[in-house]
C-alpha positions in Angstrom: 0.3 -0.1 -0.2 1.5 3.1 -0.9 0.8 6.7 1.2 1.7 9.8 -0.5 3.4 12.0 2.2 4.1 15.7 2.1 6.2 17.2 4.4 5.5 20.3 5.7 7.5 23.5 5.2 7.8 24.6 8.7 7.1 22.8 11.7 4.8 24.3 14.6 6.3 22.4 17.3 8.2 25.4 18.6 4.9 27.4 19.4 3.6 24.9 22.0 3.9 25.1 25.2 3.5 20.9 26.1 3.7 22.0 30.1 -0.2 23.9 29.6 -2.1 21.7 27.1 -5.2 22.1 26.9 -7.3 18.7 25.7 -8.2 18.8 22.1 -7.0 22.6 21.0 -3.5 22.1 20.0 -2.9 19.8 16.8 0.3 18.4 15.4 1.8 19.4 11.9 0.2 16.5 9.5 -2.7 14.7 9.3 -4.1 11.7 6.9 -7.0 12.4 4.2 -8.6 10.0 2.0 -11.1 10.3 -0.7 -14.0 8.1 -1.4 -15.2 8.0 -5.1 -16.4 6.0 -7.9 -16.9 3.5 -5.6 -13.7 2.5 -4.2 -11.1 4.5 -1.6 -8.4 6.6 -3.7 -4.4 6.7 -2.5 -4.3 7.9 0.6 -2.4 11.0 1.6 -0.4 12.8 4.2 -0.4 16.4 4.2 0.3 19.5 6.2 -2.2 20.3 9.0 -5.0 22.8 7.7 -8.0 23.9 6.1 -10.4 21.3 4.3 -12.4 22.9 1.5 -16.3 22.2 1.0 -19.0 23.3 -0.6 -22.1 24.2 1.5 -24.0 21.9 0.0 -22.1 18.4 1.4 -24.4 15.8 2.8 -22.7 15.9 6.0 -23.8 18.8 7.0 -27.3 18.1 6.4 -28.0 15.2 6.7 -25.4 13.6 9.3 -23.5 10.8 7.9 -20.2 11.3 10.2 -18.3 9.1 12.9 -15.7 9.2 14.7 -13.2 7.5 16.6 -10.6 8.5 19.6 -7.4 6.6 21.1 -4.1 7.8 22.4 -0.5 7.3 21.2 2.0 6.9 24.5 5.5 7.5 24.7 7.7 4.6 25.9 11.3 5.5 24.9 13.3 7.4 22.3 12.7 4.8 20.0 9.1 3.6 20.7 5.9 4.8 20.7 2.6 2.8 21.3 -0.6 2.8 20.4 -3.5 1.2 22.2 -5.8 -1.7 20.8 -5.9 0.4 17.4 -7.4 -3.1 15.9 -10.4 -2.5 17.9 -10.7 0.9 16.9 -10.6 -0.1 14.0 -13.0 -2.6 14.1 -15.3 0.1 15.8 -15.1 2.7 13.4 -16.4 0.1 10.5 -19.1 -1.2 13.1 -20.1 2.4 13.2 -19.4 2.9 9.4 -21.5 -0.2 8.8 -24.5 1.5 10.8 -24.3 4.7 9.0 -24.4 3.2 5.6 -20.7 4.5 4.6 -18.1 2.5 3.3 -15.4 0.6 5.4 -11.9 0.8 5.7 -9.2 -2.0 5.0 -7.4 -2.7 8.1 -4.2 -2.3 6.7 -5.0 0.7 5.6 -6.0 2.2 9.0 -3.1 0.4 10.6 -0.1 1.7 8.2 -1.5 5.3 8.0 -1.7 5.2 11.9 2.1 4.0 11.7 3.0 6.6 9.1 1.3 9.7 10.7 2.4 9.0 14.3 6.3 8.5 13.1 6.5 11.3 11.1 5.2 13.6 13.9 6.6 11.5 16.6 7.6 15.0 18.3 4.6 15.7 19.2 3.9 13.4 21.7 4.4 14.3 24.8 7.2 12.6 26.9 5.7 13.6 30.3 3.3 10.7 32.5 0.2 10.9 31.9 0.4 12.7 28.7 -0.4 11.4 25.2 -1.0 11.9 21.5 -4.9 12.2 21.4 -5.5 10.3 17.6 -8.6 11.3 15.6 -10.0 9.2 12.8 -13.2 11.0 11.5 -15.3 9.9 8.0 -17.7 12.1 6.9 -20.0 12.4 3.6 -18.9 14.9 1.2 -21.0 14.6 -1.7 -22.2 17.8 -3.1 -26.1 17.1 -3.1 -29.3 18.2 -1.4 -30.7 14.7 -1.1 -31.8 12.4 1.7 -29.8 9.8 0.4 -26.5 7.6 0.8 -24.0 9.9 -0.5 -21.9 8.5 -3.0 -18.4 10.4 -1.7 -16.9 10.4 1.6 -13.7 11.7 3.2 -11.8 10.1 5.5 -9.2 11.8 8.0 -6.7 11.5 11.0 -5.7 14.7 13.1 -3.8 14.4 16.1 -3.1 16.5 19.4 -1.3 16.1 22.1 -2.8 16.2 25.3 -2.1 16.7 29.0 -3.8 14.5 31.6 -7.5 14.6 31.8 -7.7 15.9 34.9 -5.5 18.6 35.6 -5.3 18.4 40.0 -5.2 14.4 40.2 -8.7 12.6 40.3 -11.4 14.6 40.9 -15.2 12.4 41.0 -17.5 13.5 39.0 -21.4 14.0 40.2 -24.2 12.0 38.2 -27.7 12.7 37.9 -30.4 11.0 35.5 -32.4 13.0 33.2 -36.6 12.9 33.6 -37.1 14.5 30.2 -34.3 12.9 27.7 -32.8 9.6 26.7 -29.9 9.2 24.8 -30.9 6.2 22.5 -33.0 3.6 21.8 -32.3 -0.2 20.6 -32.4 -0.5 17.2 -30.7 3.2 16.9 -27.8 4.6 16.3 -26.3 4.4 20.1 -23.7 1.5 19.6 -22.2 3.4 16.8 -19.9 6.3 17.5 -22.2 9.1 15.2 -21.1 12.3 15.7 -25.1 13.2 16.4 -25.2 11.1 19.1 -22.8 13.8 20.8 -25.0 16.9 19.6 -28.2 15.6 20.9 -26.4 14.9 24.7 -25.5 18.6 24.7 -28.6 19.9 25.9 -29.3 17.1 28.9 -26.1 17.5 29.7 -26.0 21.7 29.9 -29.3 21.4 31.9 -27.6 19.0 34.4 -24.5 21.0 34.2 -26.6 24.5 35.3 -27.9 22.4 38.3 -24.3 21.3 40.0 -23.4 18.0 38.1 -21.0 17.0 36.2 -23.0 14.8 33.6 -25.8 12.8 32.8 -26.4 9.2 33.5 -28.2 8.0 30.9 -31.1 5.4 31.7 -33.0 3.3 29.5 -35.7 4.7 26.8 -38.3 2.4 27.2 -39.1 2.0 31.0 -36.7 4.7 32.3 -35.2 2.6 34.8 -32.2 0.4 33.3 -28.3 1.9 33.5 -26.5 2.6 30.3 -23.7 5.1 30.4 -22.8 8.2 31.7 -21.8 11.0 28.9 -19.0 9.9 27.0 -18.3 6.9 29.6 -19.4 3.7 30.2 -20.0 3.2 34.1 -19.0 0.2 36.5 -20.4 -0.9 39.6 -18.7 -2.5 42.6 -21.0 -4.2 44.4 -20.5 -6.7 46.8 -17.2 -7.6 45.9 -19.1 -7.7 42.4 -17.9 -5.4 39.3 -20.9 -4.9 37.2 -21.5 -2.9 34.0 -25.0 -2.1 31.6 -24.7 -5.0 28.9 -24.4 -4.1 25.3 -27.5 -4.2 24.2 -27.7 -2.0 20.7 -28.1 1.4 22.4 -24.5 1.7 24.2 -21.4 2.0 22.8 -19.0 -0.9 23.2 -16.0 1.1 24.7 -12.5 -0.1 24.3 -11.4 0.9 27.8 -14.7 -1.4 29.1 -13.6 -3.9 27.3 -10.2 -3.6 29.0 -11.3 -3.3 32.5 -13.6 -5.9 32.1 -10.2 -8.1 30.9 -8.2 -6.9 33.8 -11.3 -7.3 36.1 -11.1 -11.2 35.6 -7.9 -11.9 35.1 -7.8 -10.2 39.0 -10.3 -13.3 39.6 -13.1 -10.6 40.3 -16.5 -11.7 39.4 -17.6 -9.6 36.2 -21.3 -9.1 34.9 -22.2 -7.6 32.4 -26.0 -7.4 32.3 -29.3 -4.8 33.0 -28.5 -2.9 35.9 -31.8 -0.7 37.4 -30.7 2.6 39.3 -33.1 1.1 41.9 -30.7 -1.7 42.8 -27.7 0.7 42.5 -29.6 3.1 45.4 -30.4 0.0 47.3 -27.0 -1.7 47.1 -26.1 1.7 48.6 -28.6 1.8 51.4 -27.5 -1.7 52.1 -23.4 -1.1 52.7 -22.8 -2.8 49.4 -22.0 -0.2 47.0 -18.0 0.0 47.3 -17.4 2.1 44.1 -18.8 3.6 40.9 -16.6 4.9 37.8 -16.4 5.7 34.5 -14.2 4.4 31.7 -13.2 6.0 28.4 -10.0 7.3 26.4 -10.0 10.5 27.0 -9.6 10.0 31.0 -9.3 6.2 31.2 -10.8 5.8 34.6 -13.1 8.8 36.2 -13.9 8.3 39.6 -17.9 8.8 40.7 -18.5 10.4 44.1 -21.8 11.3 43.5 -25.2 9.9 42.2 -28.8 11.6 41.9 -31.8 10.3 40.9 -35.5 11.4 41.6 -34.8 13.2 44.9 -32.3 10.4 45.8 -28.7 11.1 46.3 -25.9 8.4 46.6 -22.7 9.7 47.9 -19.7 8.1 47.7 -16.1 9.0 48.2 -16.6 13.2 46.9 -12.8 13.5 47.4 -10.9 10.9 45.6 -10.5 7.7 43.4 -11.5 4.2 45.1 -8.8 1.7 45.3 -9.9 -0.5 43.1 -10.5 1.8 40.2 -7.2 3.8 41.1 -5.5 -0.1 40.7 -7.2 -0.1 37.1 -6.0 3.0 35.8 -2.4 2.1 37.4 -2.5 -1.3 35.4 -3.8 0.2 32.2 -2.0 3.3 32.0 0.8 1.1 33.1 0.3 -0.9 30.1 -0.4 2.0 27.7 2.8 3.5 28.6 5.0 0.3 28.5 6.1 0.2 32.3 4.0 -2.9 33.1 3.9 -6.0 30.8 1.4 -5.9 27.9 -0.3 -10.0 28.5 -3.2 -9.3 26.8 -1.2 -7.9 23.3 -3.3 -4.5 23.5 -0.3 -2.2 22.3 1.0 -1.5 18.3 4.5 -0.4 19.0 5.7 2.6 16.5 9.2 2.7 15.8 10.7 5.8 15.8 13.3 5.9 12.7 
């Protein structure tokens, strides 16, 4: 597979303060671009990061065919960078593409494109522990045609961004609330796809929750409004009576890569893990009985996010609102240890990229 590379004449890296990075604000020198037309993907190209030209009639702007992924690259040493579970991200990208009636991308193209892009911009990968290079692949319908139909043309890009630790001052447990009015997704909908519109639809209820002093919404199912699904941009876990419980994947829950990693590590530790329906009432009763030990979210950005409070229908569950729990902290240390090459990768999750 050939990838045409056009390097920038002048790097912007000297303008970046790597000690004061904001998540998703600074972007590396290059990006990968690939165009789909005439029923096939054209030759991929790596070019300087910059504006993308399109017409106002571009279909993605009107009919919402847009998907994305989010992963990270980690500095291991001066010769190696680790991508974390890129094959799983590729598989989920293609699953999202299938649900949104978009063309799939071959694994070799995806992986080789990532390898060459990150190797070219390897100096943008932060070296400080807790920092990383955030990698954002995305695809959108690019045909110029105002018709509510499947597009015949698409564009695929990968851009990268050096980011600091998700938490600026250690682990700050989040405060969650259920929503009385809104739902995130329904079975048979697009909830299991990483579609751009899913996030846009969540902004209003999230904004409403934040005005009331909460961090995010803990979503309940759309049918009975009882069963927990996920939280904002995270999957969620409950450590109850020595068991780790997480909502099952029903088609309305995003199948998180970090979620899968947490389940695998917990089972490796000998912890009983249950993927099943878990109601908000069960969580409240577990807390009343003194059996609710920890609650935490999982996702690419933060890896593990502790939950300090859950509010539902006048009831409030108060966990440790000051710090992360011991189980969640151990899980965070284990997964990040693998990502940064400090712990053995017994699960074969890391994808090494050599720096020439």
